[in-house]
N, C-alpha and C positions, 0 to 999 in steps of 0.2 A: 370531619378529616380523620384518614387511617393514621394510625400510630406506626412509624417505620418499625420494620422489623430488623433483626440483625442477624447476619451470616446467613442470607439466603444463597443457597447454591445457584449458580450460573450455567445455563445451558446453551448451547448453539442449537436453533432448530430451523435456520435457513441460511442459504448462501447464494451469491450471485456475482458475476463476473463479466467484465468486458475488458479484453487485453491484446496483447500481441499475438498470444497463441490460440485466441478463439473469444467468441463472445457469448460463451456460456461455460457451465464448471464442466459439464462432460467433455467438450472439446479442449478446452485448456488441459485437462488431465490425460485425455488420449495424447496430446502432444508433449507432455512431460515425460510420459512413460515411454514415447517412442523416441527421446532425445532430440527434438525438432527445436530448432531455433527460430526466434521470432524477428531476426533482425535482417534488414535488407536496405537498399536505397531510400534516402529522404524524399518523400513525395508532398508531404504537407507544404513545403515551400522549397525554392530552388536554394539547395545548400552546397552548390557545385564549388563555390569560392570559399568555403570552410575547411579548416584542416579535417574535419570530420564530415564525410558526406553520406552518412548511413544512421539509421536508428533502429528501433523496434517499436513500429507502428500498429494501431488499431485499424484493421482492414474491415470493409464490408460492413459498416455498422451505420445505423440510423434511428436515432433514438424516436422519431416521429412514429415507427412501426411497433414500439413498445407500449404506447399508452394511447387511451382513446381520444384524450384532448391535447395533442401536440401543441394547439395554437397558445396554450397557457405558458409553454415553455420557449416559445419562439425568440431567437437570438440569445439563447443560454450558451456559455462558454462551453468548449470543447470536453473540459473535464466533467463540468456539470451535466453534458448530455450522455456522457458514460455512466455517470451515477445513477441517472434516472434508470437505466436499462437493468444496472445490476441490482438496484433496489426492488425493482418489479420481480426480477428472478427470486430474489432471495425471500420477499414477502409470498410468492406463491408457494414455494416450498414450504415454508413455516404455516401455510393455511392462513395467512392474513390477507384479507381483501385490499385491493389497490382502487383508487378512483371510486369509491363508494360513499354516497351520501349518508347511508344507514347501514354500515356494516355489521354482519351477524357472524362475526368470526370469534366471539368472546372476548376480545381485547378493547379495553377501556383506553380511548385514544387520548384521554389526559393523563394517564399512566405509561403512555408510549412516547419515548424520546428519541432524539437523534444526535450523535456525536461522529461528527467525520474530521479525519485528517484531509483536509484539502487545499489544494494549491491556488494560487492566483491564477485567474484567467489570462489569455494573451491579450497584448496590446492589438488595436485595430493599426497595423504597422504602417500601411499606406496612408491612412488619414493622419495618424500622429505625426509621422515624419514628414509629410507633405506639408502641414500646417507651418512647421518649424523651417522649412526650406522656402516655404512661401513668404515668409517674413524676414529672410536674410538678405540685407544689401550689401552684396559683395565689395563694391567700392567703398563704402564707409567702415566697411568690417563691423557691422553691428546689426541689432535685431530691429526690425519694424513691428514693435509688438501688436500694435493695433491691426495691422494687416494681418500676421499671424493669427491674431484672434478671430477675425472676420473668416478666414479660411478655416479654422477649426469649427466654428459655428456652423459653417456651411456643409462641412465635409464628416465630422465624426458623428456617430451613432451615440444618442445617450444610454440606450439599452446594452451597448456592447460595453460602454465605459463601465457601468453599473457591474457588468457580469465579470470585471477584473477582480472585484471584491471576494476573498476566499469564502466569505459565509453564504455566499448564493448558493452553492450547491446543497446546502442544508435546506434553503428554503424551496428549492424545487423537489427535493425528496419528501419534504413535510407536506407540500400540494399533492403529491402522488399517493403517499401513506395514508394521510389525514392525521399524522401523529401531532398532537397538540401539548405535549409535555415537555421536559426541559430540552432545548437544543444547545449545542456548543460545536464551536469547530476551533481546531488548532493547526497550527503550521509549523511544526518543528522538523522541518526539512524531511529527510527520509526516514525519520521515526514517528512522524505524523500519524499514520493510521494505526500503528500498534500502541501509540499513547491512547488514542480514541478508543481502542477497544478495552484496553486496561482500566481506563477512568470510567468507561461504560459499564463494565462489570462490577467496579466498585460502587457504583450508584444503585446497580441493581440488588447487589450483595446487602447493602444497607437498607434496602426497603423502600428508596425514594421513588423508584418505578418499577414497573414489571417487566417491560419490553424496550428494549434500545435497539435501534436500527444504526450499527456502527461499521465504520471501516474508512474508506479513503477514496479520493480521485483526484487526478492531477495530470496536466499535460505541459510539458516545458519544450514541447517540439515547435519551437518559432525560433526567428532570428536572435532574439536576446537571450533566450534560454541556451541554445547551442553556443553562442558566442562567450556568454558566461562560463560555461564547464570548459570550453577549449580554453579559454583565458588562464583558467586554473589548472590547465593541464590534466584535467580528471577522466576525459574520454579517450577511448582507444581511437587511434588514427589508422586502424587495419583496414583501408577503404578497399583494398584489393580482395578482402574476403569478411565481409560483415557477419556471416552467419558462426565465423570461428573467432570472432573478436572479442567476445565475452569470455574469458579464460579465468575464473577464480581459482587461486592457489596454485598457477602454472607460473613456471619460471619465466617465461616468455609474456605473461600478461602486461598489458600497457594500458590499462583503464577501463571504465566501464562503458556501458552501449545505454544510451539514453532510450527510456520507453515512456509508456502512457498508458492510462486506463483507470479504471475503478474497480473496487472489490467491496462488497457490502455483505455483513453477516448480521442475522437476527440473534440477539442476546437475549435471554430470558430466564426469569427466574424459575426454578424447577416446579414451583408451586402453581405458577401461572401455565406453563407448559402440561403438566398434568391435568389442570382443570379443563383447558382446551382439548387434550388428547393430542397434542402435536408430538410428532416424532422427533426424538432427541439426537443428533448427529454426533455430539461430544459434550464434554464438559471443560469449561474455561477455569481453572483453579488457581492460578498465579500470575501476579502482575509485579513487576520491579523497575523501577526509574531512577536515572541519576543524570548528573551534569560533570562533565570533565573538569570544569572551571580552568580551562587552560588556554586553548587558540579556537579561533573562528573556524578555521578549515582543517586544522590537524588535531589528531586523536594523541592523547598522552602516551608517550612512548611504553609505559608499563601498562597501560590497558586498564587503568583503574576505573575508570567509569563503566565501561562494559563489564568488568567483573563484579562491580558493586550492584550493577542492575540485575545480573544473574544471580548473585547471592540473595537479592531482595525478593526475586520470583520464587526462588525455591523456599525460602522462608515464609513466604505468603502463602504457598500452596502447602506447608508443611512436608516439605519433601527434601532429599539429598540428591547430589549427583548420581549415587546408586539407583535412583529411581527413573532416570532419562533414558529413554531408548533411542532417541534421534535429536540431533540439534539442526535446526533450519537456521544456517548462519546467514548472516547480513551478505558475506561474501560478495562483495562487490566487483572484484577483478581489479582494484588499485593496490599498488604494492603496499603502501601503508595500511589500507584496512585488513587486508588478507594476513599479513603480518602480526598486527597487533590484536586482531580478532582470535587468531590461533593462540598467542600467547595469554589471553584472557581466559579461554577456555581451559587452556593448561592450568592457570591459576587457581581456578574455581574447582573443576574436577580432578585435579593432582594425577595420581597413578591411573586413573581410569579414563584420563582424557583420549587415549589413543585408541581405547575400545569401544567408543561412543560414535557411531557414524554422524558425519557433520557435513552435509553437503549444501550447495549453492543452486537454486533454482534460477537466480538471475543469469547463469550461464544460457538459460533458454529464454526466459522472458524478458531479459534487459532488467534495467533499474527503473521502476514505475514511480520512484521518488515518494512523494506522498501516500500514494496508493501501493507501495512495496509491500509494507508489512502485512496488511489485510489479504492482499493476494497471495501471500506466501503462508498466511496462516490457513487459508483455505487449502492449501496442497498439504499442509500438516493434518488437517482432518481427513483428508483424503488417504494419506498415508496410514492413518491409524485403521481406517475403515479396511482398507486392503492389505493391510500389513507389508508396505512395499515402501522402500525409502528411495525418494527420487535421486538420481544420478547429478554429478558435475561434470557436464559434457565440455569437451574440448581440453581435458585435462591428460595431454600426452606427453607432457614434460614435466612433470612435478617439481616444484621449488624445493631443493634438498633442505633448505631451513624451515619447511612447513612440513611436519610430518604426523599430521593427524589422518584419520580414516575420513576422506573426504568423498568416498564412494564414486571412483573415477569412470565416468562414461556409460555405464549400465547400470540401470535400475536394480536394488537388491530386495529379493524376497525374505523378511525377517520379521519376527514378533514385533509390532509396535504399539504401545499402549499409551505411553505418556511422551510428549514431544515439547521441547522447548523452542521457541521462535524469537529470533533476535533481530533488531533493527537499530541502527546507530545513524545519528544525523549529523550534518554540518553544524558548526555552534557548540558541539559536544553534548548533545542530547542523546541519551540511552535508554532504551525501552525495551522490554522482554516479558514475553507473556508465555505462560504453560498452559497446555490442553491436553486432556487425556481421554481416553476411551470412557464411554458412560456403561456402568457396569449391565450386564445381560439382565441380572436378578432385577434391577430398577426400571428396564424399559417401561414407558408409559403405553 
């Protein structure tokens, strides 16, 4: 048995994405640079009676085209299907074989793990609610449970019910990649995939694994998901203009745009990447996590949890606020988040806060919930590669109380070497990662 090493450097060698702005990394980045919104009318189900009738959906995607053996994944949830495609893309970029009985890519599958921030699958609504209706005796005002149960046995699909479990996405990714090492799933709301990436980095850093397939997937575009966020008054109701509805840091913001998708990154020890001759895209250097210990859906008004996570990530990376060239904000377009996140950035960065570009790609992507942090980290890596800071689109009437440099409406060409990526979730979970350019002198 190998003795765990300490302080392995962790690099990114592959990236894949399926999202409202495109079903591969290049298409996503082109859309980001052109300032295109992924929001439009809801088509996954009939949302015409909901307060919000639009979302940011994945379009023109079929996981069957991503794999040689799609039958092994038949009946998978919408989110798991997205994860399959994103994982295949990421592995191929990293030079890792997929669906291979005897892979010859230099990766020991027993030291290759999976960590996903994966959301629950959607209910089979017609069958689920149908069996409840079938058992309701209106005149007696009571349930006939035996009749309801018989209806459920006849109508409900056991595979669809199993696929509601958040861990199933990792199971599908394992089948595709052959990874047989540690596998974990977390569902810490909007912070989930950033938590998955941060903890995957720590596992590699400590020598427990060589490679991690890490990221997230989620789709809450279904009646219960939309209803829940509408009841929380968290969603924009700008039904007359979906493309301009997500407007982080704007005075007229009225909530976020619900999105869906998957984003997967291949994290690898530098030792492993060099041994395999893999191309290094960037280096993951810091992770910070905290809890607000406050309320379920409200952030602490002083931003103490986000600020603590930012400080922890900087300390883990051995950096200070002076080293950060760009902050990829959580930037949801809700009144509360944008105000408190701005306050937290000011608390941590002090007098430099207004000098660091801090934009939100959710203005274009929408909010991918469990997959948000990983998708946004991919844009951070691309910002470093191209020395371009993405814009916050729809920022035409800035909130006078929010006075950071949010990069309004147009991407900015500036040197970008080190980026902080922030994710804050319902329940008060806060996760922050820091990624930096891999030095040219060390390229494999």
